[in-house]
VEXGUZA-755772 format. One line per field, with one value per residue (C-alpha): x, y, z; residue in three letters; chain. Coordinates in nm, 3 decimals, padded with zeros to 5 digits, m for minus. Layout:
px <- c(X  ...) .
py <- c(Y  ...) .
pz <- c(Z  ...) .
aa <- c(ALA  ...) .
ch <- c(A  ...) .
This chain:
px <- c(08.287  08.426  08.476  08.859  08.824  08.791  08.994  09.296  09.062  09.013  09.356  09.446  09.351  09.389  09.763  09.749  09.598  09.906  10.097  09.979  09.946  10.341  10.504  10.552  10.758  10.983  10.967  11.192  11.414  11.560  11.570  11.795  11.997  12.089  12.183  12.389  12.580  12.585  12.693  13.003  13.231  13.669  13.871  13.962  14.311  14.445  14.276  14.568  14.926  14.870  15.136  14.864  14.741  14.784  14.840  14.650  14.767  14.737  14.926  15.121  15.241  15.540  15.450  15.645  15.643  15.438  15.349  14.971  14.731  14.470  14.236  14.152  13.970  13.752  13.675  13.520  13.685  13.774  14.008  14.044  14.406  14.577  14.542  14.237  14.090  13.874  14.120  14.041  14.114  14.172  14.026  13.758  13.813  13.803  14.021  14.312  14.529  14.481  14.782  14.771  14.685  14.341  14.426  14.783  15.074  15.173  15.451  15.358  15.367  15.322  15.116  14.781  14.576  14.527  14.274  14.335  14.634  14.679  14.509  14.724  15.101  15.035  15.008  15.278  15.532  15.395  15.512  15.884  15.875  15.852  16.132  16.451  16.301  16.254  16.572  16.764  16.544  16.676  16.999  17.058  16.878  17.150  17.351  17.284  17.223  17.545  17.628  17.330  17.236  16.887  16.736  16.636  16.248  16.305  16.550  16.223  15.999  16.170  16.291  15.969  15.784  16.034  15.954  15.545  15.593  15.825  15.519  15.271  15.554  15.450  15.121  15.083  15.299  15.065  14.722  14.943  15.048  14.642  14.597  14.792  14.649  14.948  14.981  14.924  15.140  15.218  14.923  14.735  14.431  14.144  13.914  13.872  13.501  13.626  13.722  13.991  13.752  13.481  13.471  13.602  13.543  13.660  13.332  13.389  13.615  13.839  13.948  14.039  14.362  14.426  14.728  14.764  15.066  15.000  14.585  14.478  14.229  13.923  13.793  13.579  13.675  13.488  13.655  13.724  13.961  14.070  14.229  14.353  14.407  14.687  14.819  15.166  14.967  15.003  14.698  14.693  14.409  14.296  14.064  13.758  13.855  14.219  14.413  14.719  14.752  14.911  14.983  14.932  15.019  14.770  14.794  14.510  14.194  13.933  13.925  13.553  13.297  12.989  12.690  12.504  12.701  12.878  13.271  13.533  13.727  14.054  14.284  14.616  14.817  14.959  15.235  15.068  15.355  15.288  14.964  14.850  14.506  14.277  14.072  13.741  13.756  13.655  13.877  13.806  14.178  14.226  14.517  14.609  14.477  14.713  15.002  15.157  15.523  15.618  15.273  15.138  14.852  14.741  14.403  14.074  13.958  14.372  14.176  13.839  13.677  13.672  13.520  13.577  13.936  14.098  14.318  14.481  14.753  15.122  15.357  15.591  15.802  15.616  15.258  14.957  14.990  14.733  14.819  14.631  14.640  14.475  14.353  14.421  14.259  14.118  13.972  13.769  14.012  14.264  14.396  14.640  14.791  14.928  14.979  15.035  15.218  15.608  15.783  15.888  15.651  15.507  15.114  14.885  14.616  14.399  14.180  14.113  13.859  13.906  14.333  14.372  14.682  14.915  14.749  14.969  15.011  15.079  15.211  15.107  15.202  15.402  15.170  15.255  15.250  15.075  14.741  14.592) .
py <- c(03.530  03.321  02.996  03.063  03.387  03.214  02.983  03.289  03.540  03.267  03.084  03.502  03.594  03.261  03.349  03.707  03.514  03.312  03.604  03.832  03.470  03.475  03.808  03.816  03.511  03.582  03.961  03.840  03.595  03.943  04.084  03.864  03.777  04.170  04.213  03.948  04.078  04.440  04.352  04.197  04.471  04.459  04.365  04.620  04.789  04.716  04.370  04.103  04.052  04.133  04.349  04.570  04.673  05.110  05.405  05.548  05.962  06.076  06.380  06.312  06.490  06.367  06.368  06.590  06.661  06.984  07.149  07.136  07.304  07.084  07.385  07.705  07.807  08.171  08.354  08.725  08.863  09.152  09.391  09.425  09.696  09.500  09.755  09.964  10.128  10.426  10.646  10.778  10.899  10.707  10.979  11.257  11.614  11.923  11.831  12.150  12.087  11.764  11.814  11.601  11.641  11.502  11.173  11.246  10.896  10.919  10.758  10.558  10.749  11.047  11.286  11.332  11.511  11.572  11.741  11.888  11.793  12.110  12.023  11.684  11.954  12.122  11.777  11.705  11.971  11.961  11.617  11.707  11.974  11.737  11.458  11.669  11.696  11.348  11.253  11.409  11.271  10.879  11.115  11.215  10.905  10.664  10.892  10.818  10.451  10.338  10.622  10.350  10.640  10.605  10.293  10.091  10.103  10.459  10.476  10.230  10.474  10.746  10.556  10.455  10.819  10.887  10.522  10.693  10.983  10.894  10.628  10.877  11.033  10.804  10.831  11.135  11.085  10.820  10.977  11.316  11.067  10.937  11.321  11.231  11.127  10.904  10.669  10.277  10.200  10.352  10.447  10.724  10.903  10.923  11.245  11.414  11.362  11.695  11.979  12.212  12.318  12.010  11.718  11.487  11.076  10.715  10.735  10.978  10.883  11.109  10.996  10.626  10.550  10.283  10.042  10.002  09.874  09.554  09.482  09.178  08.991  08.757  08.527  08.168  07.870  07.533  07.218  07.036  07.344  07.390  07.088  07.170  07.555  07.580  07.850  07.929  07.863  08.186  08.404  08.625  08.902  09.178  09.457  09.626  09.854  09.821  09.603  09.489  09.098  09.114  08.830  08.752  08.485  08.293  08.308  08.232  08.002  07.976  07.632  07.591  07.593  07.889  07.713  07.898  07.927  07.621  07.741  07.852  08.237  08.261  08.508  08.661  08.939  09.165  09.422  09.706  09.873  10.261  10.224  10.165  09.955  10.082  09.904  09.841  09.759  09.422  09.101  08.849  08.565  08.239  08.030  07.673  07.416  07.169  07.185  06.910  07.016  06.722  06.549  06.388  06.581  06.431  06.579  06.487  06.400  06.125  05.942  05.687  05.396  05.044  04.746  04.986  05.055  05.404  05.305  05.559  05.443  05.579  05.540  05.263  05.172  05.219  05.130  05.245  05.073  05.033  05.134  05.133  05.472  05.540  05.922  06.112  06.547  06.676  07.007  07.106  06.966  06.756  06.455  06.342  06.051  05.874  05.523  05.422  05.692  05.804  06.108  06.107  05.873  05.987  06.029  05.974  06.205  06.204  05.921  05.761  05.608  05.387  05.292  04.982  04.805  04.705  04.913  05.059  05.465  05.758  06.064  06.382  06.689  06.600  06.916  07.124  06.936  07.241  07.143  07.390) .
pz <- c(06.741  06.593  06.746  06.662  06.824  07.165  07.180  07.194  07.364  07.706  07.659  07.678  07.929  08.120  08.060  08.230  08.610  08.574  08.505  08.756  09.043  08.952  08.941  09.335  09.320  08.990  09.093  09.418  09.267  09.017  09.326  09.481  09.164  09.127  09.497  09.508  09.163  09.354  09.681  09.534  09.672  09.552  09.790  10.053  09.958  10.302  10.413  10.230  10.211  09.816  09.630  09.418  09.784  09.654  09.908  10.142  10.067  10.443  10.706  10.991  11.296  11.476  11.838  12.057  12.445  12.524  12.805  12.943  13.037  13.255  13.379  13.418  13.787  13.738  13.960  14.082  14.398  14.551  14.647  15.046  15.250  15.373  15.678  15.757  16.037  16.179  16.426  16.764  17.054  17.417  17.539  17.625  17.525  17.293  16.992  16.967  16.655  16.363  16.183  15.885  15.502  15.395  15.138  15.164  15.288  15.697  15.813  16.145  16.481  16.359  16.521  16.345  16.593  16.952  17.269  17.563  17.812  18.001  18.313  18.336  18.176  18.497  18.684  18.567  18.646  18.998  19.035  18.827  19.102  19.406  19.247  19.323  19.672  19.699  19.487  19.794  20.148  20.014  19.935  20.315  20.473  20.301  20.433  20.807  20.731  20.677  20.992  21.178  21.252  21.179  21.109  20.757  20.762  20.768  20.507  20.353  20.389  20.218  19.834  19.845  19.845  19.587  19.372  19.468  19.308  19.000  18.964  18.982  18.723  18.442  18.538  18.372  18.082  17.953  17.981  17.820  17.557  17.474  17.358  17.127  16.807  16.634  16.283  16.359  16.038  15.732  15.459  15.332  15.541  15.449  15.498  15.881  15.988  16.321  16.385  16.553  16.861  16.864  17.068  17.003  17.248  17.241  16.994  16.774  16.445  16.357  16.000  15.806  15.807  15.539  15.438  15.010  14.993  14.946  14.885  14.960  14.723  14.867  14.642  14.736  14.614  14.701  14.861  14.512  14.449  14.808  14.770  14.321  14.464  14.792  14.925  14.772  14.473  14.253  14.063  13.781  13.821  13.567  13.637  13.391  13.192  13.230  13.011  13.284  13.443  13.826  13.981  14.321  14.599  14.798  15.184  15.387  15.380  15.613  15.805  15.752  15.461  15.460  15.578  15.313  15.050  15.131  15.024  15.194  15.156  14.983  15.037  14.832  14.830  14.602  14.624  14.498  14.354  14.394  14.562  14.187  14.228  14.529  14.813  14.646  14.326  14.202  14.056  13.805  13.877  13.760  13.775  13.617  13.831  13.786  13.446  13.299  13.147  12.912  12.803  12.463  12.251  12.003  11.779  11.863  11.537  11.498  11.783  11.710  11.911  11.898  12.097  12.417  12.353  12.169  11.845  11.643  11.398  11.406  11.041  11.066  10.719  10.520  10.647  10.929  11.265  11.499  11.815  12.113  12.331  12.661  12.719  12.957  12.977  12.693  12.523  12.226  12.000  12.157  12.381  12.601  12.514  12.907  12.756  12.375  12.192  12.240  12.152  11.836  11.695  11.321  11.430  11.064  11.192  10.859  10.705  11.034  10.937  10.622  10.765  10.839  11.057  10.755  10.521  10.237  10.294  10.155  10.388  10.123  10.411  10.785  11.035  11.330  11.633  11.869  11.934  12.140) .
aa <- c(MET  SER  LYS  ASN  ASN  LYS  ILE  ILE  VAL  PHE  THR  ALA  ILE  GLY  LEU  LEU  ILE  LEU  GLY  MET  ALA  PHE  PHE  PRO  LYS  ILE  LYS  SER  ILE  PHE  SER  SER  GLY  ASN  GLN  GLN  VAL  GLN  THR  GLN  GLU  PRO  PRO  ARG  SER  GLY  ALA  GLY  GLY  GLY  ALA  GLY  ARG  GLN  GLN  LEU  SER  VAL  THR  ALA  MET  VAL  LEU  GLN  PRO  GLN  VAL  LEU  SER  SER  ASP  VAL  TYR  LEU  ALA  LYS  GLY  VAL  LEU  LEU  PRO  GLU  GLU  GLU  VAL  ASN  LEU  THR  PHE  GLU  VAL  SER  GLY  LYS  ILE  THR  ASN  ILE  TYR  PHE  ARG  GLU  GLY  SER  PHE  VAL  ASN  GLN  GLY  VAL  LEU  LEU  ALA  LYS  VAL  ASN  ASP  ALA  PRO  LEU  GLN  ALA  GLU  LEU  ARG  LYS  LEU  LYS  THR  GLN  LEU  PRO  LEU  ALA  GLN  ASP  ARG  VAL  TYR  ARG  GLN  GLY  THR  LEU  LEU  GLU  LYS  ASP  ALA  ILE  SER  GLN  GLU  THR  TYR  GLN  THR  VAL  THR  THR  GLU  LEU  GLU  LYS  LEU  LYS  ALA  ASP  ILE  ASP  LEU  ILE  GLU  SER  ARG  ILE  ALA  GLN  THR  GLU  LEU  ARG  ALA  PRO  PHE  SER  GLY  VAL  ILE  GLY  LEU  ARG  GLN  VAL  SER  VAL  GLY  ALA  TYR  ALA  SER  PRO  SER  VAL  ILE  VAL  SER  LYS  LEU  THR  LYS  ILE  SER  PRO  LEU  LYS  LEU  GLU  PHE  SER  MET  ASN  GLU  ASN  GLN  VAL  ARG  GLN  ILE  PRO  ILE  GLY  THR  GLU  ILE  SER  PHE  ARG  ILE  GLU  ASN  ASP  LEU  ASN  THR  TYR  ASN  ALA  VAL  ILE  TYR  ALA  VAL  GLU  SER  GLN  LEU  ASP  PRO  LYS  THR  LEU  THR  LEU  LYS  ALA  ARG  ALA  ARG  TYR  ALA  ASN  PRO  GLY  GLY  LYS  LEU  LYS  PRO  GLY  LEU  SER  ALA  SER  LEU  GLN  THR  LEU  ILE  SER  GLU  VAL  PRO  ASP  ALA  ILE  VAL  ILE  PRO  SER  ILE  SER  SER  ILE  ALA  GLU  MET  GLY  ARG  ASP  ILE  ALA  TYR  VAL  TYR  LYS  ASN  GLY  VAL  ALA  LYS  GLU  VAL  GLU  ILE  THR  LYS  GLY  TYR  ARG  THR  SER  SER  SER  VAL  GLU  VAL  LEU  SER  GLY  LEU  SER  ALA  GLY  ASP  THR  LEU  LEU  THR  THR  GLY  VAL  MET  GLN  LEU  ARG  ASP  GLY  LEU  PRO  VAL  ASN  ILE  SER  GLU  ILE  ILE  SER  ASN  THR  THR  GLU) .
ch <- c(A  A  A  A  A  A  A  A  A  A  A  A  A  A  A  A  A  A  A  A  A  A  A  A  A  A  A  A  A  A  A  A  A  A  A  A  A  A  A  A  A  A  A  A  A  A  A  A  A  A  A  A  A  A  A  A  A  A  A  A  A  A  A  A  A  A  A  A  A  A  A  A  A  A  A  A  A  A  A  A  A  A  A  A  A  A  A  A  A  A  A  A  A  A  A  A  A  A  A  A  A  A  A  A  A  A  A  A  A  A  A  A  A  A  A  A  A  A  A  A  A  A  A  A  A  A  A  A  A  A  A  A  A  A  A  A  A  A  A  A  A  A  A  A  A  A  A  A  A  A  A  A  A  A  A  A  A  A  A  A  A  A  A  A  A  A  A  A  A  A  A  A  A  A  A  A  A  A  A  A  A  A  A  A  A  A  A  A  A  A  A  A  A  A  A  A  A  A  A  A  A  A  A  A  A  A  A  A  A  A  A  A  A  A  A  A  A  A  A  A  A  A  A  A  A  A  A  A  A  A  A  A  A  A  A  A  A  A  A  A  A  A  A  A  A  A  A  A  A  A  A  A  A  A  A  A  A  A  A  A  A  A  A  A  A  A  A  A  A  A  A  A  A  A  A  A  A  A  A  A  A  A  A  A  A  A  A  A  A  A  A  A  A  A  A  A  A  A  A  A  A  A  A  A  A  A  A  A  A  A  A  A  A  A  A  A  A  A  A  A  A  A  A  A  A  A  A  A  A  A  A  A  A  A  A  A  A  A  A  A  A  A  A  A  A  A  A  A  A  A  A  A  A  A  A  A  A  A  A  A  A  A  A  A  A  A  A  A  A  A  A  A) .
């Protein structure tokens, strides 16, 4: 290799080594320059007061007051009869007659069954035969007393005997009444558990009487729900395999918490016209915990959180105006506004993340104020 060629080779190697040593610094310089060029964005259309700002196309909503249901309480309950009693005789004896038809409706006071009262009837007739004689004796003694023919004590003795006889008659009549089984209230009588000729006693159940109009609806509530759902609140309920919705009114709440479930039992009353529903059915019930009649409700997407505050945008004189709002009750798609917005305001509902205070906007569509 000639001397000139060696000089060229060594020079090239030296330049290559220098290039490799200074390459990172050169790359950094060029990258910095490119980044500066890329970060020089054009000014935002809403970031100043130039006449050349472009309008943002958005949809809007004119706010109107709505009825807002803040919550719905759901529970399971059971239908109970208004009154129910096992029918038994007050005295013991052989059943002589049964007057009711199983499953029928009976009125209060109707005679349902009777046990043998023959001995009592005989005793009653005996006492009643003595009554005219005792009354005549009092009359005669009273006449003699007026003539001072007898003493006051003698007259008092015969009147006492008359009153005692009347009391004995009343006692026998009350015992006869105890041999009769009468309906204590109007209702539907159940299946017969005894037959004529059977020996009845106060422990023997003849049948069951149930009052099914109205019905009671029993369910449980926790402490918070008791405060939110007071007595007098109307609730609605449904029965399985029944498409109808029924309404009842709460009339009583238990005074103490159940130590096991930490709930309180409550009862509502349903009129049950015609006795359509039967006791023992389970019911799914619901009621509004509270309702706001004139609420301002907006879609959740039309507000944003910014630096610890909630803001929304309204349309004013062709531009977007930022307002700070206070939120109330929320659902999956809407939110109640407690302050910051009023009925009649035109709320901007789309492009919220691009909006700025004072940004020119063009309303392309006004949507309905109905929110779910």
